C-alpha positions in Angstrom: 73.6 42.6 78.3 73.2 42.1 74.5 70.6 43.8 72.4 70.5 46.7 74.8 69.7 49.6 72.5 65.9 49.2 72.4 63.0 47.1 73.5 63.5 44.5 76.2 67.2 45.1 76.5 66.7 48.9 77.0 64.0 48.4 79.5 66.1 45.9 81.5 69.2 48.1 81.4 67.2 51.0 82.9 65.6 48.7 85.4 68.9 47.3 86.6 70.6 50.7 86.6 67.9 52.1 88.9 68.7 49.2 91.3 72.3 50.1 91.5 73.7 47.5 89.1 76.7 48.3 86.9 75.3 47.8 83.5 77.3 47.0 80.3 75.0 47.2 77.3 76.0 45.8 74.0 74.4 46.7 70.6 75.4 47.9 67.2 73.7 51.4 67.2 75.9 53.8 69.1 73.6 56.7 69.5 70.6 54.7 70.8 72.8 52.6 73.0 74.5 55.5 74.7 71.1 57.1 75.3 69.9 54.0 77.0 73.1 53.7 79.1 72.7 57.3 80.2 69.2 56.4 81.5 70.7 53.3 83.2 72.7 55.4 85.6 75.8 55.8 83.3 76.3 52.2 82.3 79.0 51.4 79.7 78.0 51.3 76.1 79.8 48.5 74.3 79.2 49.1 70.6 79.8 45.9 68.8 78.3 43.5 66.1 78.3 40.2 67.9 77.8 38.4 64.7 81.4 39.3 63.8 84.2 36.8 64.7 85.7 37.5 68.1 83.3 40.2 69.1 81.6 38.4 71.9 84.8 37.3 73.4 86.2 40.8 73.2 83.2 42.3 74.9 83.4 39.8 77.8 87.1 40.2 78.2 86.9 44.0 78.3 84.0 43.9 80.8 86.0 41.6 83.1 89.1 43.7 82.8 87.2 46.9 83.7 84.8 45.6 86.3 86.4 42.5 87.6 83.6 40.0 86.7 80.3 39.4 85.0 77.6 38.5 87.6 74.6 38.3 85.3 74.8 37.8 81.5 71.6 38.5 79.5 71.6 37.2 76.0 68.9 39.2 74.3 70.2 40.1 70.8 67.8 39.1 68.1 66.6 39.9 64.6 63.2 39.0 63.0 63.1 36.7 60.0 59.4 36.4 58.9 59.5 34.8 55.5 57.2 32.1 54.1 58.8 28.7 53.6 58.4 28.9 49.9 60.5 32.1 49.8 63.0 31.3 52.5 66.7 31.1 51.7 69.6 29.3 53.3 71.3 32.6 53.9 68.3 34.0 55.8 68.3 30.9 58.0 72.0 31.2 58.6 71.7 34.9 59.5 68.9 34.2 62.0 70.8 31.4 63.7 74.0 33.4 63.9 72.5 36.5 65.5 69.7 34.9 67.6 71.4 31.8 68.8 75.2 31.6 68.1 75.9 35.1 69.6 74.4 33.8 72.9 76.6 30.7 72.6 79.8 32.6 72.1 79.0 35.2 74.8 78.1 32.5 77.3 81.2 30.4 76.7 83.3 33.5 77.0 81.8 34.4 80.4 81.6 30.9 81.7 85.2 30.4 82.9 85.0 33.4 85.2 81.7 32.4 86.6 82.9 28.8 87.2 86.0 30.2 88.9 83.9 32.2 91.4 81.2 29.4 91.7 78.5 31.9 91.0 76.8 33.7 88.1 73.5 33.9 86.2 73.0 33.5 82.4 69.6 34.7 81.2 68.7 33.6 77.7 65.8 35.4 76.1 64.1 33.0 73.8 60.4 33.5 72.7 57.1 31.8 72.8 58.1 30.9 69.3 60.9 28.9 70.8 58.3 26.4 72.1 55.4 26.5 69.7 55.1 27.1 65.9 54.6 30.5 64.4 53.7 30.7 60.7 56.3 32.1 58.3 58.8 32.0 61.1 60.8 28.9 60.3 64.2 30.6 60.5 63.3 32.6 63.6 61.7 29.8 65.6 64.6 27.5 64.7 67.0 29.9 66.4 64.7 30.3 69.4 64.1 26.5 69.7 67.9 26.1 69.6 68.2 28.6 72.4 65.8 26.5 74.5 67.7 23.2 73.9 71.0 24.9 74.6 69.8 26.4 77.9 68.3 23.1 79.1 71.5 21.2 78.4 73.8 23.8 79.8 71.7 23.9 83.0 72.0 20.2 83.3 75.8 20.3 82.8 76.3 23.2 85.2 74.3 21.7 88.1 76.2 22.1 91.3 78.7 24.6 89.9 77.0 27.7 91.3 76.3 29.0 87.7 72.6 29.3 87.1 70.8 29.2 83.7 67.5 31.0 83.1 65.1 31.1 80.1 62.6 33.9 79.3 59.8 33.4 76.8 58.4 36.8 75.7 55.2 36.7 73.7 53.8 39.7 71.8 55.9 42.6 73.2 55.7 46.1 71.9 59.2 46.5 70.4 60.5 47.8 67.1 61.0 44.2 65.9 57.4 44.3 64.6 58.4 47.2 62.3 61.2 45.2 60.7 59.2 42.2 59.5 59.9 41.0 55.9 56.2 39.9 55.6 53.1 41.1 57.5 52.4 39.6 60.9 49.3 37.5 61.4 49.0 38.5 65.1 46.9 41.5 65.8 46.0 41.2 69.5 47.3 42.8 72.6 51.0 43.8 72.8 52.7 44.0 76.2 55.3 46.7 77.2 58.9 45.5 77.4 59.0 46.6 81.0 56.8 43.6 81.8 59.6 41.3 80.5 62.3 43.3 82.4 60.4 42.9 85.7 59.9 39.2 85.0 63.6 38.7 84.3 64.6 40.5 87.5 62.2 38.3 89.5 63.4 35.2 87.8 67.0 35.8 88.8 66.3 37.1 92.3 64.1 34.1 93.0 66.3 31.6 91.1 63.5 30.5 88.9 64.6 28.5 85.8 62.1 30.0 83.3 59.5 32.7 82.9 56.7 33.7 80.5 55.2 37.0 79.5 52.3 36.8 79.6 52.3 33.7 81.8 49.1 32.4 80.3 50.9 31.7 77.0 52.7 28.8 78.7 49.4 26.8 78.2 50.1 26.7 74.5 52.9 24.1 75.1 50.4 21.7 76.6 47.9 22.3 73.8 50.6 21.6 71.2 51.7 18.4 73.0 48.1 17.1 73.2 47.2 17.9 69.6 50.4 18.4 67.6 49.1 18.2 64.0 45.9 20.1 64.7 47.9 22.8 66.4 50.4 23.3 63.6 47.8 23.1 60.8 45.5 25.5 62.6 48.3 28.0 62.9 48.8 27.8 59.1 45.1 28.3 58.4 45.0 31.2 60.8 47.9 32.9 59.0 46.2 32.4 55.6 42.9 33.9 56.8 44.8 36.9 58.3 46.6 37.4 54.9 43.3 37.3 53.0 41.9 40.1 55.1 44.7 42.5 54.2 
């Protein structure tokens, strides 16, 4: 599991650990990661920066060597990138795509041969509500999450009948530290949901072999609103962001 040192990753690691799973958590911050793994029943802390060349492949290879296989891969690593389009740089977009999307690509492709050889396995990609509908000042972030959605859909189609199952999770406003790391103020000020809600939804999704899940589920309705009124939806989001900024 990537991005396991806090938030959704930490909650899921602890949830799986209490269920008897052998958890391998991956993150950059050693102290936080080791504390999470201790709470996850003594799971292994794999300290790595998956944005570095070869890191994803090394983590998967070590896990397979030590534990024999990867049954469930959860791609959860992500960074925020909240910057208005007029201030956004190419490097910021590249960084968001590398961490939020390409780390999942590399880790999945590294674990895939073993799963295909056993004709079984689950890959859970944690996208975002922002991976389906626009969020102001989030061009780089939503690009990475939209990419995750398209990648998962296409992979699921390609892997039909192989025994390897793809899953998509769409978290909405979840109470994680990512909100403390924003480059520019968030326009959202409503209810935040605990990461344990997402963890429970991921477990149910895998156990019941559901393709995708939303937390909260009601946010899935935004996709239909956006499809029915695309320009109005996008422009309304921009106006909402400007009103929120003017109130600060």
